[in-house]
TORRO-676548 format. One line per 3 residues: number of its first residue (from 1); for each residue y, z, x of C-alpha. Coordinates in nm, 4 decimals, padded with zeros to 6 digits. Each point is the difference from the previous one (the first is absolute). Layout:
<rs>
NUM	Y Z X  ...
</rs>
This chain:
<rs>
1	-01.2727 -12.3846 -03.5218  00.2780 -00.2470 00.0710  00.0083 -00.3366 -00.1739
4	00.2258 -00.2950 00.0621  -00.0577 -00.1311 -00.3513  -00.0661 00.2208 -00.2995
7	-00.3278 -00.0442 -00.1834  00.0461 -00.0286 -00.3751  -00.2267 00.0328 -00.3009
10	00.0997 -00.0927 -00.3531  -00.1842 00.0705 -00.3237  00.0995 -00.2042 -00.3035
13	-00.0856 00.1566 -00.3372  00.0815 -00.0402 -00.3677  00.0398 00.2578 -00.2761
16	-00.2525 -00.1911 -00.2138  -00.2704 -00.0294 00.2686  -00.3057 00.2201 -00.0607
19	-00.1026 -00.0119 00.3697  00.3424 00.0729 00.1487  -00.0013 00.3804 -00.0431
22	-00.3051 00.0455 00.2245  00.1385 -00.2471 00.2551  00.3289 00.1907 00.0031
25	-00.1809 00.3340 00.0300  -00.1881 -00.1138 00.3110  00.3115 -00.1659 00.1424
28	00.2022 00.3209 -00.0460  -00.2771 00.2075 00.1603  -00.0008 -00.2292 00.3029
31	00.3799 00.0153 00.0118  -00.0208 00.3791 00.0359  -00.2788 -00.0225 00.2613
34	00.1393 -00.2673 00.2340  00.3316 -00.0269 00.1788  -00.0692 -00.3196 00.1932
37	00.0987 -00.2407 -00.2799  00.2778 -00.0213 -00.2583  -00.1639 -00.0123 -00.3449
40	00.1864 -00.1005 -00.3153  -00.1246 -00.0167 -00.3577  00.1841 -00.2506 -00.2195
43	-00.0265 -00.0718 -00.3702  00.0210 -00.3657 -00.1006  00.1663 00.1297 -00.3173
46	00.3113 00.0890 00.2030  00.2389 -00.2542 00.1504  -00.0621 00.0857 00.3683
49	-00.3767 -00.0015 -00.0463  00.0127 -00.3237 -00.1950  00.2141 -00.1727 00.2663
52	-00.2288 00.1084 00.2834  -00.3122 -00.0924 -00.1973  00.1432 -00.3501 -00.0446
55	00.0882 -00.0187 00.3706  -00.3585 00.0870 00.0991  -00.1610 -00.2129 -00.2715
58	-00.1626 00.2945 -00.1774  -00.1805 -00.1279 -00.3091  -00.1928 00.3085 -00.1122
61	00.0130 00.3752 00.0378  -00.0826 00.2172 00.1717  00.0701 -00.1976 00.3185
64	00.0375 00.1492 00.3465  00.1978 -00.1767 00.2738  -00.0179 00.1166 00.3633
67	00.1772 -00.1300 00.3113  00.1141 00.1245 00.3372  -00.0320 -00.0663 00.3723
70	-00.3795 -00.0248 -00.0240  00.0185 -00.2693 -00.2687  00.3560 -00.1257 -00.0587
73	-00.1140 -00.2427 -00.2707  -00.0298 00.2001 -00.3229  -00.3545 00.0787 -00.1117
76	-00.0722 00.0288 -00.3697  -00.2703 00.2066 -00.1592  -00.0428 -00.0381 -00.3762
79	-00.1400 00.2601 -00.2373  -00.0494 00.3754 00.0117  -00.1510 00.0850 00.3379
82	-00.1589 00.3131 00.1452  00.2006 00.1921 00.2586  -00.2401 -00.1093 00.2734
85	00.0859 -00.3680 -00.0563  00.3739 00.0664 -00.0280  -00.0095 00.1922 00.3285
88	-00.1831 -00.2867 00.1718  00.2730 -00.2456 -00.1003  00.2651 00.2423 00.1188
91	-00.1835 00.0124 00.3335  00.0185 -00.3815 00.0194  00.3757 00.0013 -00.0709
94	00.0538 00.2617 00.2701  -00.2280 -00.1763 00.2475  -00.2832 00.2535 00.0212
97	-00.2592 -00.2471 -00.1371  -00.0325 -00.3747 -00.0375  -00.0194 -00.1743 -00.3351
100	-00.3382 -00.1514 00.0912  -00.1332 00.3488 00.0657  00.0753 00.1289 -00.3502
103	-00.0648 -00.2974 -00.2247  -00.3090 00.0701 -00.2034  00.0008 -00.2270 -00.2993
106	00.3308 00.1303 -00.1360  00.2477 -00.2585 -00.1186  00.2730 -00.0147 00.2640
109	00.3019 -00.2228 -00.0047  00.2261 -00.0926 00.2868  00.3452 -00.0839 -00.1286
112	00.0988 -00.2006 00.3099  00.0558 -00.3282 -00.1887  00.2113 00.1732 -00.2628
115	00.2082 00.1847 00.2605  00.0485 -00.3198 00.2018  00.1119 -00.1792 -00.3158
118	00.2486 00.2759 -00.0806  00.1494 -00.0183 00.3490  00.0910 -00.3707 -00.0454
</rs>
């Protein structure tokens, strides 16, 4: 599969978060199962993770961020999520599904205003 733009998924965690280990476990499983998105796990306790968390406006962990040609504006998903939900958001980032199709009462954030503000 050829892509003009890479699809990216980020998982922000913390060493003190009781829900982060299960989120990371599912994220790592998906990382080994899929090759159509670049997935990166970042700890907010480390400088790179902290900088990116600030850039994306992450306020709690675990937080997932997904973006790509299917949805160039980053999508945020807060809290430990089952693999099924994570895979649906990956599909949106890639362009296999629409955001409207997968929203089912989950709290979803579009970071468009934040990204636009950062570009100024």
